N, C-alpha and C positions, 0 to 999 in steps of 0.2 A: 504494500500500500504506500503510495506516494501522495503528498498533498497536491490536489488538483488546482486548476486555475480558480475554482470556486471555493475550495477548502484549503486555506493557507494557514501556516503557523509562523509565528514571529521568528525572524532570523536568529535571535539569541537562543531560542529554544531549539530550533532546527539544528543548530551547530552541536547541541548537546544530545538531541534525541534522534538524529538522522540514522544512526545504525538500527534503531528500532523499526524504522520505515522499510528497511531492507530485509527484515526477518520474515520467516514463513508465516508466523501467526498473523502478521499484519496483512499479508496477501489474502489469507483466509477470511480475515475480518472484512476487508473491502469487498470480497466476493459475497459474503453473507449480507452486507448492507445493500449491495446492488440487487441481489435476489429478493430481498424484502421489499424494496421499492418496486421492482418489476411485478411483484405479486400484488401490488396495489396497497401495500401497508403504509401508513403514515408514520414517519420517524421524527422524533424530537430530539434536540432542537433542530431548526433548519440547518442545512449543510454549511452555510457561511458562518454559523455560530458554534459549531461543534468544538472548535479550538479557542473559543472566546476567552477562557481563563488564561491560556498561554499568551494570547495576543494582547490582552488587557494588562498583563503583569509580566513584562520581560524577565528573563532568568536572572539577570544581574540586578534587577530592581526589587526582587522579592524580599519582603521583611517578615511577613506573617503568612503562614500556610494554614488554611482551614480545610479539612477533608470532609467531603460528603460521600454518599454512596451512589445514588442514581439520579438522573435528571427527573424533573417533574414530568408526568405523563399525560397531563391534560392539555387541551388545545390552548396555545398562546402563552403557556407558562414558562417553559424552559428557554433560556437564552445562553446557556453555556457556563453559568456560574452556579456553584452549589448554594442551596438555600434561597437563591434570588429568583424573582419573577419580574416581568416588565411592568412599568407603571400602568395602572388601570386594571391590573389583574388582582384578584382577591389575595390578600396576604396569607400564605399557608400557616397552619398552626405552629409548626416548629419555628418559623421565623417570628411569629408573634411572641413566642417565649424568649427567643434571642433578644428581641426588642425590650421585653420586660426586664431581662437581666442587664441589658445595656443601660436602661433607665435607673435601675437599682445601683448599678456599679458606678456610673459616671453622671447620673442625673440628666441624661439626654432623653428628651421626650420622643416617643415613637413617631416616626414619620408616617405620612398618609399613603405610603406605597411600599412595595417590597423589592425595589431595585437596588442592588448592592454594587452596581457598577462603579460608583465613586470610591468605594473601598478598594476595589480591584486596581483602579488607576493610581492609588497611593502605595501599592506594594503588597496588597493582601491577595494572595493566590487562593481563589475559591474553587477548589478542584474536586470534582466528583471522580470516584473510582471508575465508573462506567460513563462514557461520554455520550451515549445515545440510548434511546428507549423507544419501544413501539407505543403508539397512542393507546391509552387506557390499559396498558399491561405493564405494571410495575415490575422491574427486574427482568424484562424480556430479553435484554441483551447482556445479561451477566454471563460470565464464563465464555465469552466469544473472543476475548483477547484484549479488551480495553484495560482490564485490571493489570495485565503485564506491562502495558504501555505506561499507565499512570504510576505503577510501582517504579519504573525506570526514572520517571520524572522526580518522584520523591527521593529516591536514592541519590540522584544527581545533586539535588539541593542539599541533602544532608551531608554528602561527602565533599562537594566542591565549594560550598559556601560555609560561612561561620556566623554565629550570632543571630540565627533566625528563631522565630517563635512558631512552634507547631501546636496547633489547637486540635486536639483529638477528642471529639465528642462521641461517646458510645463505643461499644466493643469492636465494631467493625473498623472504625478509624484507628482505634488503639492498636489493633492487630496489624493494620497496614503500616503504622508508624512505630512498631515495637522495636525496631533496630536502631532508631535514631540515638546518636551519642549525646547524652545530656551534659557532657563536659564542653561540647561545642555549641549547643543550642538550648533554648528554653522549651520544655515540653509541658504543655498544660493539658491534663486529662480530666474528663468529667463525664457524667451521664449525657446521653443524647437529649437535645432540647425538644423532642417530640412529646406530645401530651401524655404518652404512655410511660415516659421515663423521666421527664423534667423534674417532677417533684421528688425524685429519689436522690437529689443532690446536685442537680444542675444549677438551680437557683442559689445564688450566694457564692459561686465560684470566682466571680470577678475577673474573667479572662481579659477584658478590654483594658482595665487599669493595669493588670499585671504585665500585659504585653507592652504597653506604653512605658511603664517604669523600666522594664528591661531594655527597651530600645534607647531610652534616654540615658541610661547608665552606660551604654556603649557609644554614646555620642551621636546616635541616630535621631532623625526627626520622628516624633511619634505620629501615630495614625490619628487623623481627625475622624472619629467614629460618627460624628453628627452627619446625617444625610440631608441634602437639600430637598425641598418640596418636589412633588411630582410635576408641578407646573414648571419649576426651574429646570428639571431634567428634560422635559419635553422641549423647552425653548433651546437648550443647549443642543439637543439632537437635531432640531431644525436648522440651527446655525451651522452645525457640522455638515 
């Protein structure tokens, strides 16, 4: 599988992950996606947004890594960033809980939308383990090769960079990031923010202030976790 004219990945990431595109599992993954589309199945996110996490947060600009599992599988939701949906789309329950913790941690009022693109553009890699999904079928593309690809991305960050913050919510993310050297990076673990598990210890973990304190101690600019309004995001999108 190679990035096509429609599906591109940022050059900083391509230089790190190019060997993955030449491996057999990626050829099989590309064939699988093509067959799914030919069968009339709807795949999310749209092709141009599959690598949005990588394109929004170049390899050398990553400061914080938040790991998710699957893209949202409802129409108009997924746009290539974990936990994030486009403005105008109902805020998913897990993200509502993330906003609650953000308010408790830093006093930031929840925004009126679920788009986390501004975080990504400040250095927060919002990476799902699986980068595509079939409409209305959660987990439909698990085990097809994406996990190997995103494992390679996480390994590259952990081994080639220093001083990153890895936010691992839930057992799946914690397993995916279990190898990360805590002498080189800050690893924040906690329950998943979903309604099923958030009350088992997610609330009160204060990941946002912890991340910023760590970055500032290393002389890095902290993340501005406050998100602009949906109207502001739409105006920016129009201007771009």
